[in-house]
TORMARRO-515452 format. One record per residue (C-alpha): x, y, z; residue in three letters. Coordinates in nm, 3 decimals. Layout:
X,Y,Z,Ala
...
# end
This chain:
-6.208,6.385,0.975,Met
-5.940,6.461,1.228,Ser
-5.834,6.819,1.241,Asn
-5.514,6.734,1.429,Lys
-5.218,6.884,1.253,Pro
-4.959,6.646,1.106,Phe
-4.650,6.606,1.315,Thr
-4.347,6.383,1.290,Ile
-4.411,6.250,1.639,Phe
-4.766,6.143,1.554,Arg
-4.642,5.976,1.233,Phe
-4.373,5.779,1.411,Leu
-4.622,5.680,1.679,Lys
-4.856,5.534,1.419,Asn
-4.571,5.350,1.252,Ile
-4.469,5.203,1.587,Gly
-4.823,5.083,1.657,Ile
-4.841,4.914,1.317,Met
-4.500,4.752,1.366,Ala
-4.608,4.625,1.705,Gly
-4.925,4.473,1.564,Ile
-4.726,4.308,1.284,Phe
-4.475,4.169,1.531,Thr
-4.750,4.024,1.749,Val
-4.912,3.860,1.444,Leu
-4.576,3.723,1.333,Leu
-4.502,3.574,1.675,Leu
-4.853,3.429,1.691,Phe
-4.809,3.263,1.350,Phe
-4.470,3.105,1.418,Phe
-4.501,3.017,1.785,Tyr
-4.871,2.933,1.823,Ile
-5.051,2.869,1.494,Tyr
-4.772,2.692,1.302,Leu
-4.664,2.458,1.586,Pro
-5.028,2.369,1.651,Ala
-5.087,2.269,1.288,Thr
-4.755,2.084,1.236,Thr
-4.719,1.911,1.575,Asn
-4.405,2.111,1.645,His
-4.174,1.940,1.896,Asn
-4.393,1.626,1.876,Glu
-4.175,1.345,1.733,Thr
-4.187,0.966,1.704,Ile
-3.891,0.738,1.767,Thr
-3.835,0.502,1.474,Val
-3.806,0.141,1.601,Pro
-3.505,-0.072,1.508,Asp
-3.642,-0.315,1.250,Leu
-3.324,-0.496,1.144,Ile
-3.383,-0.873,1.159,Gly
-3.760,-0.830,1.209,Thr
-3.998,-1.040,1.001,Ser
-4.189,-0.842,0.739,Phe
-4.512,-0.989,0.878,Asp
-4.472,-0.775,1.191,Asn
-4.412,-0.443,1.015,Ile
-4.773,-0.321,1.026,Asp
-4.785,-0.359,1.401,Glu
-4.451,-0.186,1.453,Leu
-4.495,0.106,1.213,Leu
-4.860,0.168,1.130,Thr
-4.956,0.163,1.497,Asn
-4.694,0.432,1.555,Arg
-4.846,0.658,1.284,Asp
-4.558,0.580,1.048,Leu
-4.574,0.462,0.687,Arg
-4.335,0.229,0.506,Tyr
-4.222,0.137,0.156,Glu
-4.024,-0.172,0.052,Val
-3.724,-0.094,-0.168,Val
-3.740,-0.286,-0.499,Val
-3.378,-0.406,-0.486,Asp
-3.358,-0.664,-0.208,Ser
-3.032,-0.777,-0.052,Gly
-2.913,-1.102,0.099,Tyr
-2.749,-1.207,0.424,Ser
-2.721,-1.563,0.549,Glu
-2.750,-1.429,0.905,Arg
-3.121,-1.356,0.856,Phe
-3.425,-1.555,0.750,Asp
-3.591,-1.477,0.415,Pro
-3.813,-1.166,0.410,Glu
-3.669,-1.014,0.722,Thr
-3.555,-0.652,0.733,Ile
-3.193,-0.606,0.620,Leu
-3.178,-0.226,0.634,Ser
-3.401,0.074,0.696,Gln
-3.399,0.445,0.633,Asn
-3.427,0.636,0.866,Pro
-3.234,0.417,1.109,Lys
-3.374,0.282,1.432,Gly
-3.372,0.541,1.709,Gly
-3.420,0.838,1.472,Ser
-3.673,1.107,1.567,Lys
-3.928,1.179,1.294,Val
-4.270,1.341,1.253,Lys
-4.580,1.126,1.238,Glu
-4.677,0.988,0.899,Asn
-4.308,0.975,0.798,Arg
-4.230,0.703,0.542,Lys
-3.972,0.440,0.641,Ile
-3.789,0.272,0.350,Tyr
-3.719,-0.099,0.405,Leu
-3.486,-0.350,0.234,Thr
-3.581,-0.718,0.267,Leu
-3.363,-1.028,0.278,Asn
-3.409,-1.224,-0.045,Ala
-3.573,-1.569,-0.044,Asn
-3.295,-1.717,-0.261,Val
-2.925,-1.623,-0.235,Pro
-2.791,-1.438,-0.540,Pro
-2.553,-1.624,-0.768,Gln
-2.188,-1.527,-0.803,Ile
-1.899,-1.664,-1.007,Arg
-1.658,-1.897,-0.834,Met
-1.322,-1.722,-0.788,Pro
-0.998,-1.891,-0.890,Asn
-0.812,-2.008,-0.579,Leu
-0.575,-2.254,-0.748,Ile
-0.208,-2.200,-0.648,Asn
-0.318,-1.934,-0.397,Thr
-0.184,-1.968,-0.043,Asp
-0.438,-2.070,0.220,Leu
-0.464,-1.734,0.402,Leu
-0.514,-1.542,0.078,Asn
-0.770,-1.799,-0.040,Ala
-0.970,-1.750,0.281,Glu
-0.970,-1.371,0.228,Asp
-1.092,-1.416,-0.131,Ile
-1.374,-1.645,-0.016,Leu
-1.489,-1.398,0.248,Ile
-1.476,-1.102,0.008,Ser
-1.697,-1.298,-0.234,Asn
-1.952,-1.392,0.031,Gly
-1.841,-1.756,0.045,Leu
-1.749,-1.977,0.341,Lys
-1.440,-2.191,0.384,Arg
-1.525,-2.554,0.446,Gly
-1.300,-2.851,0.518,Glu
-0.927,-2.837,0.454,Ile
-0.756,-3.152,0.328,Thr
-0.378,-3.176,0.292,Tyr
-0.228,-3.386,0.015,Val
0.132,-3.455,-0.092,Pro
0.241,-3.178,-0.326,Asp
0.543,-2.952,-0.371,Leu
0.314,-2.646,-0.353,Arg
0.329,-2.615,0.023,Glu
0.021,-2.451,0.184,Asn
-0.123,-2.367,-0.161,Ala
-0.465,-2.458,-0.299,Val
-0.446,-2.762,-0.526,Ile
-0.822,-2.807,-0.578,Lys
-1.142,-2.625,-0.484,Gln
-1.457,-2.828,-0.421,Gln
-1.827,-2.768,-0.369,Leu
-2.032,-3.048,-0.210,Glu
-1.758,-3.300,-0.285,Gly
-1.722,-3.204,-0.652,Glu
-1.442,-2.996,-0.802,Glu
-1.572,-2.651,-0.895,Ile
-1.415,-2.465,-1.186,Glu
-1.337,-2.092,-1.160,Pro
-1.611,-1.883,-1.319,Gly
-1.894,-2.131,-1.257,Asn
-2.209,-1.978,-1.107,Leu
-2.273,-2.075,-0.744,Ile
-2.496,-1.941,-0.468,Tyr
-2.356,-1.673,-0.243,Lys
-2.291,-1.819,0.101,Gly
-2.183,-2.158,-0.039,Ser
-1.922,-2.359,0.151,Thr
-1.603,-2.430,-0.043,Ile
-1.371,-2.715,0.060,Asp
-1.002,-2.672,-0.013,Leu
-0.739,-2.931,-0.105,Ile
-0.401,-2.797,0.012,Ile
-0.047,-2.907,-0.073,Gly
0.151,-3.016,0.233,Asn
0.493,-2.959,0.077,Gly
0.594,-3.323,0.119,Val
0.782,-3.309,-0.209,Gly
1.023,-3.062,-0.052,Ile
1.144,-3.322,0.200,Glu
1.466,-3.500,0.110,Thr
1.622,-3.825,0.231,Phe
1.885,-4.074,0.121,Pro
1.788,-4.352,-0.119,Ile
1.782,-4.694,0.052,Pro
1.954,-5.004,-0.081,Asp
1.721,-5.198,-0.313,Phe
1.988,-5.432,-0.452,Leu
1.937,-5.808,-0.403,Ser
1.575,-5.752,-0.298,Lys
1.307,-5.977,-0.440,Thr
1.010,-5.822,-0.619,Leu
0.788,-5.871,-0.314,Glu
1.052,-5.719,-0.082,Glu
1.101,-5.428,-0.322,Leu
0.732,-5.337,-0.332,Lys
0.707,-5.360,0.045,Phe
1.009,-5.131,0.082,Gln
0.877,-4.883,-0.175,Met
0.544,-4.858,0.006,Asp
0.717,-4.814,0.339,Gly
0.914,-4.514,0.214,Phe
0.607,-4.362,0.048,Gly
0.756,-4.335,-0.301,Phe
0.500,-4.190,-0.542,Ser
0.716,-4.193,-0.855,Asn
0.907,-4.512,-0.919,Phe
0.955,-4.741,-1.218,Glu
1.040,-5.112,-1.226,Ile
1.224,-5.239,-1.534,Asn
1.179,-5.612,-1.596,Tyr
1.498,-5.722,-1.777,Ile
1.655,-6.067,-1.727,Pro
2.016,-6.084,-1.608,Asn
2.212,-6.410,-1.639,Asp
2.422,-6.332,-1.335,Thr
2.127,-6.262,-1.103,Val
1.855,-6.508,-1.000,Pro
1.491,-6.430,-1.070,Asp
1.327,-6.209,-0.948,Pro
1.601,-6.003,-0.781,Val
1.699,-5.635,-0.817,Val
2.044,-5.592,-0.971,Tyr
2.050,-5.219,-1.048,Lys
1.896,-4.897,-0.911,Gln
1.898,-4.526,-0.994,Leu
1.967,-4.308,-0.805,Pro
2.224,-4.523,-0.624,Pro
2.200,-4.604,-0.256,Met
2.271,-4.308,-0.027,Gly
2.201,-4.033,-0.280,Glu
1.976,-3.763,-0.134,Val
1.653,-3.716,-0.331,Val
1.310,-3.562,-0.295,Arg
1.022,-3.789,-0.209,Lys
0.848,-3.743,-0.545,Asn
1.165,-3.782,-0.753,Gln
1.174,-4.068,-1.007,Leu
1.339,-4.385,-0.876,Val
1.418,-4.671,-1.117,Glu
1.514,-5.030,-1.044,Val
1.603,-5.320,-1.271,Trp
1.489,-5.666,-1.174,Ile
1.592,-5.995,-1.331,Ser
1.260,-6.105,-1.473,Met
1.116,-6.160,-1.821,Glu
0.793,-5.964,-1.764,Glu
0.578,-5.824,-1.485,Pro
0.372,-6.081,-1.294,Pro
0.006,-6.106,-1.384,Thr
-0.259,-5.990,-1.138,Glu
-0.332,-6.351,-1.042,Glu
0.038,-6.425,-0.982,Glu
0.072,-6.106,-0.781,Asp
-0.227,-6.199,-0.565,Lys
-0.085,-6.547,-0.523,Gly
0.241,-6.405,-0.390,Asp
0.045,-6.202,-0.133,Asn
# end
């Protein structure tokens, strides 16, 4: 047993020695032991796997001391082949510790189905935006005579009209039938009076009338088959799809055989 008398100096000296030993142990634990057991400052760069076939994942990850797990909910993109990587977490280029698990989302084998949006009466630019937002592609555009200028008249899939709400595959190509606004054009009515039936039909076709009516009513003062009345009258300005009526001196319309014989 030490016979040295107790002094404050000796007490503080002992405390200092103990604190020093504790500090050394603490520094050893955090800066030598812990880094050695956790590979401190030793990281692995995660490869960019987007667009990579799932068949190559083992080579790219396992060989780098990384693990992976496929997310149950797959996605779909027409830009990639089936069962290629659509997304990953962590992202490519991230620094991680070895044995880190990388979560992968695969491109589905079959595109998901969506409901066909309603594009009818929508202008062309807006229709294109709706198709893109629904994961669909715009196909061929066909213009047809219609007062609805630059608006969708019909929507078609593979040549068949597709109704709004029908299920179709995402990524499908939709063809659009668009109105060209021809009905908005106006022009003066030509003179049909004194024309024969054959001349009348030729003239009608030449002007592109889509809405005309021929009334077959005999007239004693006009030889058969000649036009003796028309509405609207000659010179009146009308739209191209407006109804045009003519009256021709004739008992009844010619039969198909008579019509072919005239041609």
